[in-house]
C-alpha positions as CSV (number, residue, x, y, z in Angstrom):
1,M,153.6,93.1,133.9
2,L,155.1,96.6,133.2
3,P,158.4,97.0,131.4
4,E,161.6,97.5,133.7
5,S,161.8,101.3,132.2
6,Q,158.6,102.2,133.7
7,I,159.7,100.9,137.2
8,H,161.6,103.2,139.3
9,S,163.6,101.6,142.2
10,Y,164.5,103.8,145.4
11,L,166.9,103.4,148.1
12,I,165.5,104.9,151.3
13,E,168.0,105.8,154.3
14,Y,166.0,106.9,157.5
15,Q,168.3,107.7,160.7
16,T,167.1,109.2,164.1
17,N,169.7,109.8,166.8
18,A,169.2,111.0,170.3
19,H,171.1,111.9,173.5
20,Y,169.6,112.0,176.9
21,N,170.9,113.7,180.0
22,T,170.2,110.8,182.1
23,W,170.1,107.3,182.0
24,V,167.1,105.5,180.1
25,E,165.8,102.4,181.7
26,K,163.2,101.5,179.4
27,A,161.7,102.6,176.2
28,A,159.1,101.7,173.9
29,F,159.1,103.1,170.4
30,E,156.5,103.3,167.4
31,L,158.1,104.1,164.2
32,L,155.8,104.7,161.2
33,V,158.5,105.0,158.3
34,L,158.3,101.8,156.3
35,P,156.8,102.7,152.6
36,C,153.3,101.1,152.2
37,K,152.0,98.9,149.5
38,N,149.7,100.4,146.9
39,E,148.6,99.8,143.3
40,Y,151.7,101.9,142.4
41,Q,154.3,101.0,144.9
42,T,155.7,97.8,146.4
43,L,158.3,97.7,149.5
44,K,160.6,95.2,148.0
45,T,162.7,94.5,151.3
46,W,164.1,96.6,154.6
47,D,166.4,96.3,157.3
48,F,166.4,97.6,160.7
49,F,169.5,98.5,163.1
50,A,169.6,100.0,166.6
51,I,172.2,100.8,169.2
52,P,171.7,99.8,171.7
53,L,169.7,96.5,171.0
54,F,166.1,96.7,170.7
55,N,163.2,94.0,170.2
56,C,161.4,94.9,166.9
57,A,158.1,93.5,165.7
58,L,155.5,94.5,163.1
59,S,152.2,95.8,164.0
60,N,149.4,97.9,161.8
61,N,148.0,101.3,163.1
62,K,144.5,102.2,162.8
63,Y,144.6,102.9,159.3
64,D,146.4,99.5,158.5
65,F,149.7,100.7,157.5
66,K,153.1,98.9,159.1
67,T,154.6,100.2,162.1
68,L,158.0,99.1,163.8
69,Q,157.2,98.3,167.5
70,L,160.7,98.6,169.5
71,R,161.3,97.5,173.1
72,N,164.9,98.2,174.6
73,K,167.0,95.2,175.7
74,Q,169.4,97.3,177.8
75,G,169.5,101.1,179.2
76,F,170.9,103.8,177.4
77,E,172.0,107.5,177.1
78,D,172.6,107.5,173.5
79,L,170.2,106.2,170.8
80,S,170.6,105.6,166.9
81,I,167.9,103.8,164.9
82,R,168.5,103.5,161.0
83,V,166.0,101.8,158.7
84,I,167.1,100.9,155.2
85,C,164.3,100.2,152.4
86,L,164.2,99.2,148.8
87,V,160.9,100.3,147.3
88,E,159.4,100.3,143.6
89,K,157.1,102.4,142.2
90,T,155.5,103.0,139.0
91,Q,153.9,106.3,137.6
92,P,150.5,107.3,139.2
93,S,147.5,108.1,137.1
94,L,147.9,111.9,136.5
95,L,144.2,111.8,134.9
96,L,141.9,114.4,137.0
97,D,138.8,114.3,134.6
98,A,136.1,111.9,135.2
99,N,133.8,113.1,132.5
100,L,131.4,114.5,135.1
101,S,129.9,117.7,134.8
102,A,130.7,120.0,138.1
103,E,126.8,119.6,138.7
104,E,127.2,115.5,138.6
105,E,130.3,115.8,140.9
106,N,128.3,117.9,143.3
107,E,125.6,115.5,143.4
108,E,128.1,112.7,144.1
109,M,129.9,114.2,146.9
110,A,126.2,114.8,148.4
111,K,125.4,111.5,148.5
112,F,125.1,109.8,151.9
113,D,127.2,106.8,150.8
114,Y,130.1,109.4,150.1
115,R,129.7,110.9,153.4
116,L,129.6,107.4,155.2
117,Q,132.6,106.0,153.2
118,F,134.9,109.1,153.7
119,F,133.6,110.2,157.0
120,P,137.3,110.3,158.5
121,F,138.5,112.7,155.6
122,L,135.8,115.0,155.8
123,Q,135.8,116.0,159.4
124,P,137.5,119.0,161.0
125,T,140.3,117.7,163.5
126,T,142.0,120.0,165.9
127,L,144.6,120.9,163.1
128,T,142.4,121.4,160.4
129,Q,139.6,123.6,161.0
130,I,138.6,127.1,159.6
131,P,135.2,128.7,159.6
132,L,134.0,128.9,156.0
133,S,133.7,132.6,156.0
134,D,137.5,133.1,157.1
135,I,138.5,131.5,154.0
136,P,139.7,133.7,150.9
137,G,137.6,133.4,148.2
138,I,140.5,132.6,145.8
139,F,140.8,129.2,147.8
140,L,137.2,128.0,147.1
141,K,135.5,126.0,144.4
142,N,133.0,127.8,142.3
143,P,129.9,125.9,141.8
144,E,130.2,125.1,138.1
145,E,133.9,124.6,138.5
146,P,135.0,120.8,138.0
147,L,137.5,119.2,140.2
148,A,139.8,118.8,137.3
149,L,140.3,122.3,137.2
150,Y,139.5,123.3,140.8
151,L,142.6,120.9,142.5
152,P,145.5,122.2,140.6
153,R,144.2,125.8,140.9
154,L,144.1,125.4,144.5
155,N,147.3,123.5,144.7
156,T,148.9,126.5,142.9
157,A,146.9,129.0,144.8
158,I,148.4,127.7,148.2
159,H,152.1,127.6,147.2
160,T,151.7,131.0,146.2
161,Y,150.2,132.3,149.1
162,L,152.4,130.6,151.8
163,T,156.1,131.3,152.1
164,Y,158.4,128.1,152.8
165,Q,160.2,128.8,156.3
166,P,161.4,126.4,158.5
167,Y,161.4,126.7,162.3
168,V,158.1,129.0,162.7
169,T,155.9,126.3,163.2
170,D,155.8,122.9,164.9
171,T,153.6,119.8,164.5
172,Q,150.8,121.2,166.7
173,T,150.2,124.4,164.6
174,T,146.7,124.9,163.2
175,A,145.7,125.5,159.8
176,Q,144.2,128.7,161.2
177,T,147.4,130.1,162.2
178,I,149.1,129.2,158.9
179,L,146.3,131.2,157.0
180,L,147.0,134.3,159.0
181,G,150.6,133.8,159.6
182,K,151.3,132.8,155.6
183,K,154.5,130.9,156.2
184,G,155.5,127.2,157.4
185,V,156.8,123.7,156.0
186,C,155.3,120.8,154.1
187,Q,153.2,119.8,157.0
188,D,151.5,123.5,157.3
189,Y,150.8,123.7,153.3
190,T,149.1,120.2,153.5
191,H,147.0,121.0,156.8
192,L,145.9,124.4,155.1
193,M,145.0,122.5,151.9
194,L,143.1,119.6,154.0
195,T,141.3,122.4,155.8
196,I,139.9,124.2,152.8
197,L,138.7,120.8,150.9
198,R,137.2,119.5,154.1
199,T,135.2,122.7,154.7
200,Q,133.6,122.4,151.5
201,R,133.0,118.8,152.0
202,I,135.4,117.2,149.7
203,A,137.2,114.1,150.9
204,A,140.9,114.8,151.7
205,R,143.4,113.0,153.6
206,Y,147.1,113.8,154.7
207,V,149.8,111.8,153.4
208,S,153.2,111.3,154.9
209,G,156.2,109.9,153.1
210,Y,159.4,110.4,150.9
211,L,160.2,112.7,148.0
212,Q,163.1,111.8,145.7
213,V,165.8,114.6,145.3
214,G,165.3,117.4,142.8
215,H,162.5,119.4,144.2
216,E,162.3,122.9,145.8
217,H,162.0,122.1,149.4
218,D,162.0,119.1,151.7
219,T,164.4,116.8,149.6
220,A,166.5,115.8,152.7
221,Q,163.4,115.3,155.1
222,L,160.2,113.4,155.5
223,H,157.5,115.1,153.3
224,A,153.8,115.7,153.5
225,W,151.2,116.0,150.7
226,V,147.5,115.7,150.1
227,E,145.4,113.0,148.5
228,V,141.8,113.9,147.2
229,F,139.0,111.9,146.2
230,I,137.6,112.5,142.9
231,P,134.3,110.7,142.1
232,H,134.8,107.7,139.5
233,L,138.4,108.2,139.5
234,G,139.8,107.6,143.0
235,W,142.4,109.1,145.0
236,R,144.8,111.7,143.6
237,G,147.9,113.2,145.1
238,F,148.7,117.1,145.3
239,D,151.8,118.7,146.9
240,P,151.1,122.4,147.6
241,T,154.6,122.9,148.9
242,N,156.1,122.2,145.5
243,C,153.3,123.1,143.4
244,L,153.2,119.4,141.9
245,Q,151.0,116.5,141.4
246,E,152.2,113.4,142.9
247,D,154.3,111.4,140.7
248,H,156.6,108.3,140.8
249,K,159.0,110.3,142.7
250,Y,156.5,110.3,145.9
251,L,157.1,107.3,148.2
252,K,154.1,107.1,150.3
253,I,154.2,106.0,154.0
254,A,150.8,106.3,155.2
255,H,147.9,108.7,155.3
256,G,145.5,109.8,157.9
257,S,143.2,112.8,159.0
258,D,146.0,114.9,159.9
259,Y,149.9,114.7,160.9
260,Q,149.0,113.1,164.3
261,D,147.9,110.1,162.3
262,C,151.3,109.8,160.4
263,A,154.1,111.1,163.0
264,S,157.3,109.2,162.0
265,I,158.2,108.2,165.7
266,K,156.2,108.2,169.0
267,G,158.0,107.0,172.5
268,V,157.2,106.4,176.1
269,L,160.6,106.6,178.1
270,S,161.4,105.6,181.9
271,G,164.2,108.0,182.9
272,G,166.0,109.9,180.2
273,G,165.3,113.6,181.2
274,A,166.0,116.4,178.5
275,Q,167.0,115.1,175.0
276,Q,169.1,116.2,172.0
277,A,167.5,114.6,168.6
278,D,167.7,114.6,165.2
279,Y,167.0,112.7,162.2
280,S,168.0,112.4,158.5
281,V,166.5,110.7,155.6
282,K,168.3,110.1,152.0
283,V,166.5,108.8,148.9
284,S,168.5,107.6,146.0
285,D,168.9,105.0,143.4
286,G,167.6,101.5,144.4
287,R,170.7,99.9,142.8
288,A,172.6,101.2,145.8
289,Y,170.6,99.0,148.4
290,Q,173.3,96.1,148.6
291,Q,176.0,98.6,148.9
292,A,174.3,100.5,152.0
293,L,173.3,97.3,153.4
294,E,177.1,96.1,153.6
295,A,178.1,99.6,154.7
296,Q,175.7,99.4,157.6
297,Q,176.6,96.1,158.6
């Protein structure tokens, strides 16, 4: 058991609000916002609140991450959904060197078992495909370069190449567009890095989650980063938006092939018409969980 000093506790407050210009008779929503459980992270407790009233049930998505399945009990024009979580996380391993030569790593990644096991995270998607010939050489791995050197270099290169600029892209913007436009937000940095890695047959997956306040970007939003599989070591997280490697401040919700697998909210409505919607996220000290819960109630 780890000493308490090595366990970091966080309060996560997620809220989404929407106004519809006509009455919503029926609604079904799927929320992917609960922090997951893994070797570094534990979801201790969580609470759900909604106005109007919704039935709430837990389900698992195709990658086995918990989703909230919501069904309305009454019609509405205004909607407010709030989820409060208490999560604990320890420091992930920052080790990148598996004591393999670049040649040995390349041999491992060329094996049939590797390609079979990580098939979903080696394939291009509609958002993550660029011909190898279109990718600048600065982003590509040298044959003699081990992943322990290449991955931090690529993380830095993408961070330097792109300019962080909100509202110039959306969730359907492709990596090809990002490569040409050189602007975007965290999901765009992530899609570009995924594309470069997968084009070279290096297994990589999209991660959605929360980031504790204190980094350069996305401190008050849901965040996205990349996990890369290093042979003989496992998955390691990289954040090209902030030019960082994943540490205890990164609180994972889920992973998938791209943003579409990790969207925080999906919904089907009967009625409603046009809508105005917004969401907010706050990550703070976990010791404030009970206070936040009492304030909400």
